[in-house]
N, C-alpha and C positions, 0 to 999 in steps of 0.2 A: 805383651809386645815382645818381639824378638829383639833383645837389647844389643844386638850387633850393630844396630843403627846408631850413629853417633849424634849426640844432641846438637852439635854445631850444624849438622846437616839439616836437622829439623828447623833451626832458625833461618838457615839459608832458604829453605822452601818457603817459609813465612814471608820473606822479603819479596817473593815473587807472587804472593797470593792475590793481590788486588789486580794485577795485570792478567793473571790467568782467569780470574772471575770475569773481567770485562771481555776477554776473548770468547768465553763460553756464551756470552749474551749476544754476540754478533750474529747477523743473519747467516744461517748455515746454507752452504751450497752443496749440491750433490757431488759426491766423490766416489771414485771407483772402489768397490769393496766396502762401502759404508752404508749404513741404514739410518734413515731419519726416524726418530721416535719422540713421543712425549708420554708423560705418565700422569695418571689421575690417582690421587692419594686420599684415602678416606680415613678419618679419625673416628668414625662411627658416632656422629654428633646429633644431639637433639636440640641443643640450646635451651633445654628445660632446666632451670636452676635447681629444681628438685632432684634432677638426675645427673646431668653434666652441666657445669657452668661453662661460660664461654672460654675461660682460661684453660680449661681441661681439653678443649678441642682445637685450640689455636696452633697453627704451624707458623712460627716466626722465621725459622731458617731450616733449610734442608740440605744435607750432604748426601749425594748419591754415588755409590761405587758400582761399576759394571765389571764383572769378572768373567773370563773364559777359563773355567776350571779354577785353578789357583793363580792365574795370571791376570793382573789388572789391565783392563782395556781402557777405561776412562773413569775419571772422578770429576763430578760436577758439584757446584755449590750455588744455591739460590737463597735470597733473603726477602724476596718480595713476590711470592707466588700469587697467581690469580686464584680466586675461589669462586666456584659455581655450585649453588645449591648444597653447600657444605662440603664439597669435594675440592681439594686443592689440585691445580693443574700446572705442570712445569712448562717452561718453554720447550720448543723442539730442540732435540740434541742428537748428535751423531754417535753411533757405536759401530764397531767392526762387525760385518756380516758373519754370523756363525750360528750354530745350533747349541741348545742347552746352556745358554748364558744365565748368570745369576746376578740379581740386583740386590744390593744392601742399602738400606736407608737409615741414616742417623738424623733424627729430627730434634730440633731445639737443643743443639749441642751446647755445652758450657762455653763461655766466651773468654775464659782465661787463656793466656798466651801459651802456657805449657800444654794444655789439652788441645788447643788449636794446632800446635806444632805436631803432636802425635797423630792427629787426624790427617794432616797434610802428608805425613810420611807413610801412611798405610799403603802397602803394596801386596798384602797377602790377607785372605779372609781371617786367619788366626789373629791378626793384629787388632781386629775390631773387638775381640773379647776383653781387651785390656782397657778400653775407654771407660773412664769413671765420671761420675758427677757427685756433687755434695748436696745435701738437703738445702743448704743456704743458697745454692745456685738457682733454686726454683722460685723463691719469693724474694722481694727486695730486702726485707728485713729478717734477719735470723731470729729476732726476738718477737716476731708476730706470726707464730706458726698456725694460728687458728684461721682456717679458710673462711669461717662464718664471720661476717663483718669486715673482711679484708677486701678493700675496694680497688687496689692497684692491679694493673695487668701483670700476668706472669704466664710462663709456658712450662709445660711438663716435658721431660725427656721422653722420646718415643723411639721405637725401633721396628723395622720391618724387613722381611726377606721375600724374594720371589725367585724361584728356581725354574729351570727347564724352559726358558724363554728362547724361542727360535727367531733370530733376526734375519729375515729373508731379504736378500739384496733386491733393490728395485722397488721396495715397498715403503710406505710411511705407516708406522704402527702406533696405536695407542694401547698402553698396558695399564692395568689396574693394580694398585698395591694398597693393602690395608696395614696400618701400623698400630702397634699396641703400646700402651703407656708403660714405661720402665719403672713405675712406682706403684704402690698400693695406697688405698685411702682408708683411713680408720674413722668411722663415724660413731660418736658416743651420744646415745640417747639416754635421758635421765628423767625419772619421775619419782614421786614418793607415794607410798601406799595410801589408799583411801581411808579416811577416818581421823579421829582425834583422840588423844588421851591426856592424862595429867603431865606427861613427861615431855613438855615443850612442843607437842605436836600441833598445838593451836597457833604456833608462831611460824613466821616465814623461815624457810630453810635455804641457805645459799652454799654454793661451792666457791670458796675463796680463791683457791688455786688448784691446778692439776699438774702433777709431774709425771712424765713418762720416762722410765729408766730402762737401761740396757737396750737401747735402740741404736741402730747403725747410722752413722753420719754420712757414709758414702754408699753409692750404689753403682752398678755396672749398667751401661746402656744396653748392651747385648745380653740375652738371657743365658749365655753359656756359663757365666760365673756368678757366684753368690758371695757377698763380702764377708770377710772374717771379723771385721771391726764392728762390735755390737755393744759397746760400753759407753756410748754417748747418752745424752738425755735432753729432753725439751721441757719447757715450763710454760704453762698458761696462767698468767697473772690476772686475767680479767674475771671479775665477779659475775656469777651466773645464779639466778634463782631457780630452784627446783620446784616445779609446779606439782600440785596434787593430781594424781591420775583421775581421769574422768570415768573410766570403767575398768574392770579387772584386766582386760586384755589390751588396755591402752599401752602403746609403745613409748609414750613419753615425748619429750621435745629434744630435737637435735641441738646440743649445746656446744659440742666440740667436733671439729673435723680437721684432719691433718694428714700429710703424706709421709710414708716411710718407704725406704728402699726394700727390695726383695731381701729376705733374711731367714736363716734357719733359727728356730727357737724351741726345738724339742728338748734340749738340755739346758738352755739358758733362757728362762722365761722372761717375757716382756712384762713389765710391772707398771701399773697405773696407780698413783697415790693421790687420793682425793682429800683435800682439807676442807671440811664443811663447818658451817657456823649458823646457829639459830639467831633470829632477830634479837633475842634477849641477851645474846653474847656467849652462850654456851657453845663450845666448839669441840671438834675431835677430828680423827683421821680414819679413812677406810682405804683398803688396798684391794686391788684386783690384779691377778696374775694370769697371763696368757702364755701357755707353753705346754711342754710334754710331761716328762716324768721326773719325779724327785729321786735322785740316786740314793738318798739316805733312807727313804721309807719304802722304795721299791714298787710303788703303785701310782697310778695317775693322781695328780693333785691339781685341782683347778680345771680350767677349760683346756681340752686337748687341742693343741695347735702346733703341728710339726714344722710348719713353714708359713711365712707370710709371702704370698705369691704376687708377682707383678700383675697389673691390670685386673686386680680384684678389689672389691670393697668389703671391709670387715665392719659389720654393724654390731656394736656392743649395746645391749639394752639393759641398763642398770636401774634397779628399783630399790629405793631407800625404804626399809621396812621399819615399822613401829617398834618401840621399846628396845629392841636389840641394837638399834643404830648400826645397821650393816647394809651392805649392798647384796642383792641377788643379781646374778648375771646370766644373760642369754646371749649367745654369740651366733650370728648369721654370717656366712661367707658366700659371696656370689660373684660372678664375673661382673666387671664394671658395667653398670646398668646403662643401656643405650638402645636407641633405635637407629636404623641406618639413615644416611642423609636424605634419601628420597622421601622419607616419611615426614620431614619437617613441616611441609606446607599442607598436610592433610587436614581438612576441616570437615567435620561431620561424617556422614556415612560414605563408605567406599562402594562404588558401583562396579558391577561386573556383568558383561554379556557373555553367556556361555554357548550360544548358538548363533552362527552367522549364515544367513540365506544368501547363496551365491548362484547366479545363473550358470549353466554349462558354458564353458569357455570364458568365464569371468575371473575376477581376482579380488581378494580381500586382504587388507593389511590389519593385523591383529596386534594392538599395543600390549606391551608387557608391564607397563607402569603400575597398574592396579594389582597385578600379581605380587610385586614387591611390597606394596602397601599392605595387602592382606596378610602375608606371612609375618610382617613386622608388627602388625597392630592387632590381629584377631586373637582373642584368648584361646579359641579352639585350636589354633596352631602353635600355642605356647609362646606367642610373641617372639618367635625365633626367626630372625631375618634370613633371607636367602644369602648364602655365602657368595663371595666374589667368584667370578668365573664367567667365561663367555656363554651367551645364550645360544642354545642349539635347538633344533626342531626335529620332530620325528612323526611319521605317519603311524599311528597306533593301529588303525584298521580302516578299511573301506568295504562296503558291502557288494561292490562290483569292481572288477578290474578296470582301471582307467577313470574312476571318479575324479581323482586328483591327477593332473597332467604329469607326464614324465618330467622329473626334475622340477616339479611344481611347488615345492616347499623350500623356502629360503629364509635366512635371517638377515635383517638389515641392522646395522649398528650393533653387531653381536657382542662387542666388548664394552658397550656403554650401559650395561645394567638396565635400569628402568626406561632408558631412551631407545632400547632395542624394540623391534617388532617383527612378527612372523608375516611373511608374504606368501599367500597360498593361491595357486592358480588351479582352476578346475577344468575338466574336459567333458564329462557327460553326467547325466542325472544319477543321483544316488546319495548315499550318506557316508561320511568319513569322520574320524576323530583324529585331530593333530595335537601334539603335545609340545610344551616348552620344557626344555631340560637345561640344567646347570650342573656341571661336574657329574654328568651321567644320571642324575636324579630328575624325575618328572616333578615339576612344581605346579603345573596347571595344564588343562587340556580343553579343547573346544570342539564342539560338534559343527561340522560343515554340512549344511543342508543344501545340496546342489540341486536346484529346481528352478523352473520358470514361474512357479506359483508366486503371486503377488497378494499377500493378505491385507495390504493396506488400501486396496481399492474395494469399493462396495461389492463388486462381483465376486470377490474372494472371501466374503464374510457371511456369517449367519447371525440373526438377532433373536435371542431367546432368553427369557427370564431377566430382562433388563440388562443383559450383557451382550457385548459384541464378541462373537466367537470366530476362530478360524473355521473354514469349512472342511477341514481334514485334520487327522492326527498329526502330531509333531513328528516330522521325518517321513511323512507319506509322500508318494509321487503323484497321487491323484486323489480325487474325492469320490470316485466311482469304483464299482467292482470291476476288477480285471483278473484274468486267469493267473497272472503271476503274483498276485497278492500285494501289489504296489500301494494299495490303499491302506494297508495296516499300520505303517509307520514303525516307530521304535518303542522300546519298553524301558521303564525307569523304576528303581527302588525309591520309596518315599523319602524325599529330602536330598537325594543325590542329584548332581548336576550332569552326570555323564550317562549317555544312553547305552542300551544293549539291543542287539538285533532281535527282531521277532523271528518266527519260524520260516523255513523255506516254503514258498508258495502258500498253500492252504493246509499244510501238514503240521505235525508237531515235532519236526526234525530240525536240528540246529542248522543254521545257514552258514555256508562257507564264507569266511572273511579273508581279506587280502591285506598284506603289508606291501611295502614297495617292491620286494623281490620274492615273497613267498606267501604262504597262507598262514592263518592263525585262528585261534578259537577262544571262546569265552572260557575264563578260568573261574574256579569256584573255591571259596574258603569259608570256614565256619567263623562266625563273629567272635572276637575276643573282647577284652574289657574296653578298649578304646580303638576305634577303627576309622575315624574321620581322615586322619593324615594318610593312612594306607589307601583309603578310597580315592584320594586325589593322586597319590603316587602310582596307583595301579587302576587306571580307569576301565580296564577290561576284566577286572576281577569282580565276580558277583559274590557278595558276602551273604551267607545264609545263616539262619538261626532256627533251631528246633525247639527252643524254649517257648513257653506259653505266650509271651508278649511279642516274639518274633521280630526283633529289631536288628537291622544290620549294623546300626551305629554303635551298639554296645550289647554285652550280655548281662548287664547289671541294670535293674529297674531304676535304681537311684541315679544313674548317669544318663538316662534317656534325654534327648534333646528335642524339644517341641517347637523350636524356632528356625529350623533349617529352611522351611517354607512358612510363610506367614499369610494370614487372610487379608491384611491391609497394606502390606509393603512387599515389594519384590526384593528378595534377598540375593546375596552373592552366589547362592547355590541354585537359584531358579534356572531351569534348563531352556526357557523360551527365548526367542529372538528379542532384539531390542524393541521396546514398545508393547511387548506382550508378556503374559505371566501365567502361572498355574492358576486355575479357577479359584476364586475366593469363596468365603461364606460357608454356611452349613449345608445348603441344599441347592447348589447351582443347577442341578439337573431336575429339579422338582417338576413332576409331570411328564418327564421324557418317556419313561417306559410305558406309562399308561396311554400316552398319546401316539405311540409308535406302531408301525405295522411291520410284519415280517417281510424281509427281502433276502436276496441271495447273500448268504454268509453274514447276516447281521440284521439290523433294524433300520428303519428310516422314519424320521419325524418331519412333519410338514414345515416346521420352522428351523429346527436344529440340524437337519440334514442326515446324512448316512453315517451310522456308527457300525463299523464292521466287527466281526469276531476276530480281533487282532492278536489273539493269544495272551497269555500271562505266564509269568514264571513263578513257580512255587517257592515259598520262603524257606522250606526245609532243605531243598536240594538245588533250587534254581531250574528245575526241569520245566520244559515248555508244556503248557496245557491249552486247550481250546477254551475261549471265553470272551466276553465283552467286559472290559474293566478299565476304568479311567480314574486317575488320581485327582483329588482336590487338595487345597493347601492346609486344611485343618487337621490337627492331630489331637487326640485325647491322651489320657494317662497311659493306656495300654494298647492303643490302636490308632488307625487313621480311617477316614471315611470316604471311600471312593464310590463311583457308580459301578454297579455290578449286575450282570445278567449272563445266564449260561444256557446253552442249547437254545431251544425256542420256547422255554418256559421262563418268563421274567420273574426274577426274584425281587427282593426289596430294592427300592431305588436308592436307599441310603443305609448302608450297613458297614459294620467295622471289619477291617482287614489288617493283617500284619504289615508292618513297614518294610519287611524283607520281601514282600510280594513284588514282582515285576509287572508294571501296568502301563497302559498308554496314557498320553497327555493330550488334551485338546485345549490349546492356549486361548486365553481371552485378552482383549485389549486392555492396557493399563488405563 
């Protein structure tokens, strides 16, 4: 704080606090040069007590500063925000119209009068760096520091910043802000080694008390400063039994969990002192130190920990070993575990439609809700939620100019995360891929199959091998031979949701693709260790593999994924429209080749219909080749099993192929 401010001025400001607050809650009217805004604030909550308890996600009070550069525009304070699906929403407020505004949020500030006076007196961003809290501000009782078994409500101090906001006159804007906890959490897991011996091991073992020394009592709400005071301590007096581990990798039971401010500890180690006692009465002490280097011995001593960082969880896994009566320690540090608010109500399997059939001149609205759920929940995506940011849309490619109408892609509710949706208008027949982007990154894309074909009527279906089939390939414009090759449809790598174009007409040459203002081409890349996220981020990149197993998903046999498509369930990577899926079973085409007759550029079966030579792409380079080849959903250890036929000499009707092959899909009804 710049101490040129006089304390009597702070108290004077406090006297006016209540009336200022009431004025801010009044209905706002439009004013020249002012912009109406409201803010949605996420604490990244799951309400899963194993991850975040309700106290750790609660906003009890919010103070919001709006700055133009270093000049304070407005300061607002609320203590009863509305909450919607885990996101807190402010009332509408006014700010001065300007570009590049900065918002600072102080969440759950201390309630003592001195701190309140400092907060009321802030008129420069540097002032926020001086705002402190004490550990005793967090919970009602300074002597009950263990979160486990603590049933009273409390709130954690949090802080957030949002820069570069343009407040445009004449608009009402909703902005999103994510706040981080200004504390760290330490979780202490304990167990004792499996087995018994004569040295008291057959008796129950208890921790009588735990002392944590050289810990800071104060913290700063803003991340700019780290406290110098680190000589306080806390004590846990509650008795806890240490259970025997169930197996050698058992992490034990969570016995203690407490909050600490952000603090340096490379030279001043944090010490945990355990007082243990056997049921027979024998007792002793064990110590654990967390920190950096011992200046006297000149090399690392104990667990290396240079800094305890805010918004992180420090998990200490302590194992009480036999005979030696000591603790072994493993330390895990991770960001505060969370899922984003929109994932709270997810129950069971998340569904995803990757292809939308739209008539020429039609429109489709594509929701983004499941994209947010997938990134937050799916292990394949690292359970890493999509960051805050407005949803944007992009035309990745179209196989004819004008498939998507001019200006035909828009985003509705762009700033509302999972409540946003893409609105796509078509103009003429063809195929297109449109993508959802946040902060410049693609997070999902959809195939727009612009056609008058209606597969859900009997006339648009084929009945073969006890399955209901579409009468054409996925992405085809017709079910009959035409000179332009419109019957061929699109090509897919096994397990990928996004299509690639077939060849131009009936040649083996690449087809020209179009973006909104230019042309584009298929890109090629050799498979690396993990390629799933990249396949989603780059839907027009064909991933090749020259190794014997030929998988685009990975270049390691041990990491191959057999469940991208499944025989019994439609997965989130299935490329067929709603109500349809990749063919199941081991032999969905049994008898097709034997019962077919030669026709122009393909074969025809009396029940299954016309199967054209729709090209394929080679797994080694993605090069286009002539052939008849279709994917099914089944994968084995080193291959997948599609329909195959080349030239006019029919091969096996069921044979292994590499997953980096590009092949057609003939969807069947779910």
